C-alpha positions, 0 to 999 in steps of 0.5 A: 088459393085454389085459383092461384094454385091453378095459375102457378107455372108448370114445374114440369118444364112444359109451356106456362099456362093453366094445368090440364085437368086429368079426367076419366078416359072417354067412353070410347076408350073405356069401351075399348079397354073393356073389350080388350080385357074381355078378349084377353080373358076369353083367350086365356080361357080358351087356351086352358079349354083347348088342352082339356077339350082335345084330351076329351076328344081323343079319349072319346075317339079311342072309346076310353072316355070313362078313363078320362072322366074318372080321372078328371072327377077324382082330381076335381074331387081331391082338389076341392075337398083338400083345397077347401080343408086347407083354406078353411084351416088356415083361414079359420086360424087367421080369423081366430087369431084376429078375434082373440087380439087384445083390446088395447095394445101396449104403449111401446116402440114395438107396438107403435111401429106395428100400428102403421101395418095394422092401419094399412091392413085394416081396410083390406083385412077381409080381402087379405084373409080370403086371398091367403086362404085361396092361395094355400087352398089352391096349392094344397088342392093341386097337390092332393089332385096329384094323389088320384092314384093313391085315392083310387087304390085306397078305395078300391083295394082288393086283399092279397090274401097273404099277410106280412110275417111281422104284423100279420096284416094283409099285404093290401094294407101296405100297398093300398092303405098305408100310402093314403094314410101317409098322405093324410098325415102329411097334409095334417102336418102341412095344415097345422104348420101353416096355421101356426105360421099364420096365427103367429103373424096375426097375433104379433101384428095385433099385440097378442105376442110381443118381442120387446114390449114390457110385460108378458110375451103372450096374451092368455088367448094367444097362448091357448090358441097356439097351444092347441095348434102345437098340441095337434102337431104333436098329436100328428107326430104320435100318429106318425110314430105309430105308422112308422112301426108298419113302415119298417116292413117296407123300409129300404136300407143298406145291408150287405145281403142286398143293395136294395134290402127291404123289410125289418132286420134284427135291429128294426124288430128289437130296437126301432120297433119298441122305440117307436111304440114308446115314442108314441106314448111320449108324444101322446102325453106331450100333446095332452100337456099342450091341450092342458094349456087352455086351463093352466095358461102356462107354457112350462109343462108343454115345453118340458114335455116337448123337450122330453119328446125330442130327447127321447127321439134321440136316445130311444130312436137313434142311440139305442138301435145303434148300440144294439147293432154294435154290440148284439148284431155285429158280433153274431150277425148271421145268427141274428139276421138269418130269420129276417133274411129268410123272410126277405127271401120268401117275400122277394121271390113271391113278389117278383114271381120267381118263387116257382123257379125249378132249379136243377143241377146240370153237369155242363159236360157231355155224357160220355156214353152217348153215341155221336150219331145219336147226339147229332140227331138230338142236336136237331130236335133239341133246338131250332137254332136261330141264325138270323139275329134280329139286332143285326139284320135290320139293314138287310131288311132296309136295303132289300125291302125298303123299296122307297126312301120314305119307308124304314124298318126299326133297328131291332126287329121282332122275333115271333113264330108262325107255323111252328117256325121262329120268324124275324118280322118287321113292318115297313113304317113311314120314315118322315125323314125320307120324304122327298120334299118336306112341307106341311102338306107332305108331312101331315096330309100326303105321307101318312102311313107305312105299308106292308109286313116283311118276314124271314125264317129265323134259322136259315138264310139264302145261299148268299147269306141274305135273309130267307124272306117268307113275306116280302115286296110291296104290296106285301105277299107271301106266307100271310097272303096279300089279302089283309089290311097292310096300311100302317097308320100306327107304329113305333116310328110314327110320332107326327100327327097326320090329317086324313080322310078329307079332300087331300088324297094320301100316297098309298104306295108306288109300283111299276105302274106309278103312284097309288092314292088312298083316302083313310076309311078307318074310324080312328082320330078326331073329326075336324069338321067342327070349327071349335075342334079345328081351333082347339087343335090349332092351338094345342099343336101350335099349327094355325094352318089347321084352322084355315087350311083348305086341305081340311074339309068334310071327313078330315080326321086328325091322328095323333098319339100313334106309337103303340106305347103312347096309346096304351099308356094314355088309356091305362095310365096305371100300367107300366109298359114294356119297352118292346112292342112287337107286331103280328098278323092276326085275323087279317089285321096287323096288331101291335102286341104290348106287354103291360105290368102292374107294379107297387113298391109297397110289398112288405119285406120284398127287396126293391129294384130300379126298373131302368137298371134291371132292364138295360142291356146291350140293345137299350143304349140306342135301339130300344126303349128302357121300361120306366127308367126311374121306377123303383118297385118291389112287386111286378106282374105281367097282368095285361096283354094289350093290342093296338091295331096298326090301321085304325089304332084300336086299343084292347086291353086283356086281363092276363094275370087273373089272380093279380090283386093290383089289377083287380083294384084298377079294374074296380076303379076303371070298370069295363076298360080291361076285357076278360082273358077269355076274349083273347082269340086263338090267332092272337094267343098264338102270338103272345109271349113271355115279355123280355123286360119282366124276364130281365127283372126276374133274372137280375133278382135270381142272381142273388135270390136263387139262394133260399138258405139265409146263411148262404145268402148272407155269405154271398158265396153263391151270388151270380151276375148277368154276363156282359155281351161278348159280341160288343165292347160296351161292357153292357149286359147280354140281352135275353134271346127267344129260341124254340128249344127243349130243356132237360126233363121238359114235360112237352115232347116238342120244342117250346118257344122260350126266352133264355139267358146265362149267368156267371159267378160274381167277378168270373167268366165261367158259366154258373147257370142257364135260365129259360122260361117257357114263353109259349102261352099255348102250353101248360107250363107257360111262365115256368122258369127253369134254372140249370145250375152248373157245378163250381168244382169243374168250371164250364166255359161262359159266353165270354170265354167261348167268344175268346176261344173263338177269337184266339183259334189260329185257323178261325182268326185267319179266316176272320182276317180274310173275311175282313179283306178290303174294307169289309166288317165282320159282325158277330150275331147272338151267341146262343147257348143250348143245353145238350145231353149234359153239355152246353152247345154254343152257336154264333152266326158271323156276318160280313158287311162288305165295303160295297154292300150296305147290309150284312150277309150271313157268311159263317157259323161258329159252333162249339160243343164238348171242347170241339169247335167248328167254323163253317159256312152253314149250321148243318155243316158246323154241327156235322163237324163238331159231332164228327160226322163230317170233316171240317173245311177249316180244321180247328184243333180241339180244346182238349186233345185226345189222349188215346189213338183214334179219339177226337176229330181226324187230324189233317196230315199237314198238321204233322209237318214240322214247319206247319207245327212250328208256325202254329205253335208261334201263332198260339204263342202270339195270341197269348202274348196279345192277350197279356198285352191287352190286359196290361194296356200295353198297346205297343206290345199288343201290335207286335203280337198281332204282327207276329200272329199274322206272320206265323199264320202266313207261314203255316198257310204257305207250308200247307199249300206246298204240302197239298200242291199237286206234284208235277206229272202226278 
């Protein structure tokens, strides 16, 4: 028969004849397949190895290998422990379910259909068990490895020395311990749930559980097994209820007192808290009933207990608190909630470092008894008014000091102080987009670094309105000298990798004598002499040229992770980095100074804030980064000052807040990574400052938490807001400004480098407060926050109102129109506010960017004080006019006209002319009509009012010109 079968014709449509016998592949084919398989495995292994190896090489190059190894071993340990635990739990329960299977299956249609599956699984049951355990173990291990920060904080936690007001536990329990306990609980729930699912499937497959078969639905063994697992689940639920009690102290909820309210309220303390305690007892009893099923072999009592627990959770945990809120709290909310609001206020002010804020009442109007001459002198000594706006003058730096197209300055420059003077400073960084010809050699070998520092005085400009440079040119020279390392291999704009130090020379800079070349001599970067390293980086960067290029040779090093923020984040992944690193020349080196924060969202009772929202302002849309966009925190400290060397990329971390328990915890976890504060050199200390992002978070909190009385806090009557930037139309918050100034009743006699901002009442534009923090670490009051609170009974103009009055003054409006002549653009600089002798001095530089000029020049200065306004070419002239020491170039009527002869500024004779007076009155009426039309959105009426304004101003100017024209023969 077999012979006949081989002689049957082929039914596949091919030629007739005997079938070809399909045998094993030839030895050569097997060898080839085996070789290809081995190569594929090796390739995959090398791909995984490349990422690991390049990370290790980079951390070793920056001398922070301990961070890499500590993090790596922590992740491996967590992966192994929790992966094995999960695999063991699920595998054990699958094995138990199999061992507890009934010896004979019931003869039913259900069991007969399952026989096919049992027979197909039988040969592979061991491998199937191992596979299931391995898969769940890998998933659980990977999840646990992601908790490495939680584990390190738990095992290294340092006490805060402060206790929460409800449970009287140290704050460290909530910040370091509770997150780890919650992870363990979540892991326990996952292990039990997966074990139950696996056990149910096995019991059903082998007849321990039946759906349609006659007789009992479960065998005694299956009942006991599943009861124990369900008992464990309910036990974990009891533990969860117990931890939920402490979780109330860090629970966020919607509450009219605060959008991000955290902590217990009346209903939490008097309804949820006792309800959770009762539910713990009920869940514990229910768990005992499930465990008792091992002996009773019945589901009746556990099911009743479980139903009781669910019902109790609905009634006690949900309905009862709602009743308490409805009938006890709402009828008398302020009295009930006040004790808890007081706890929230205290905790929030402490957690954000605003508890020591010094609040003083400030009149907001000038002292009537002060001599004007003395007031003029006081204006000079009170503040060093910064006219050079670092957010506007970058194009001037670019046009005047760029030198070559492949250099660039950041769009927002930094403010620092040198020799006691506020200074605007920027680095001439490499601009990869400006390279004459982009190719791999040029982009990564030839053009590798920027060159030089450019600085200008903050409070003056040249006669033409350009920055008054104190350090300039290429190579850079001036106040810093020229004998310092000017090459910038690491900077905010340097985001591509470079390969330096090898046979390929780099372009250093160009001067009148031609191009200068250099070769990197620093220790930074990873050596590419090793072919393994070259292969790893070729793979990691998807650049095969790295492997075989002749431009790489002896001494070649690859530089990457080159922005200051990236480098500090990499070596200290537990820190939150400020969005604005800034450069300074320190000890003959250019150093990037980076502020770093320790944060947590587990501080009991402290309300949370979203860092990205709190730190956003009119400059963060496109000009600078926002710190930690989505991070929600309720504790923050500027605990670390970091520096990054612009030449060799060296990263140094310095302990700044020596009392911060979160930083102490991380220093225990990563010993030796953070240097003590005492190692900060004096030259570096001179350039440290109070960070902007921390200040913005604090000012956002102080809009509500300047109030310490719970009743007032609840009413919201004293709530403030950060005003919108009046110099833009984007409706975004005004940025804080660095300024050297003296606050009223300040201890220091001299001006102090400060960070300032203003507040307005909610929904209104008048000024409610002025805030300043001492930003100079060389003074005893560094970090001291001072608030000047203005009266609500007599409103004082806020920034937006001041800007509006600037814009609505007919003489100023006409001058602005003339400045806009042709295609020129007028740009308003930072509107600075300075408390002066009871009043508020406002100063705003005005820049003009003409059509033929690509950068703005300082042309005018707006100043207002005590109802007097000046619009002059220089700050000195404007101050003289405002304080009556000099006649104005552009006469501006006072906001409050004098009521007695001789008071106020001198009235120009031409202002008494009927034609001029009528024209000015028409101009004022047109301004009012334009304002009404703009508010109503009637742009037709707005355009007509603008035309009327221009016509009235022209009549006034023509009439004034006739009056002042010299008489014939005079």
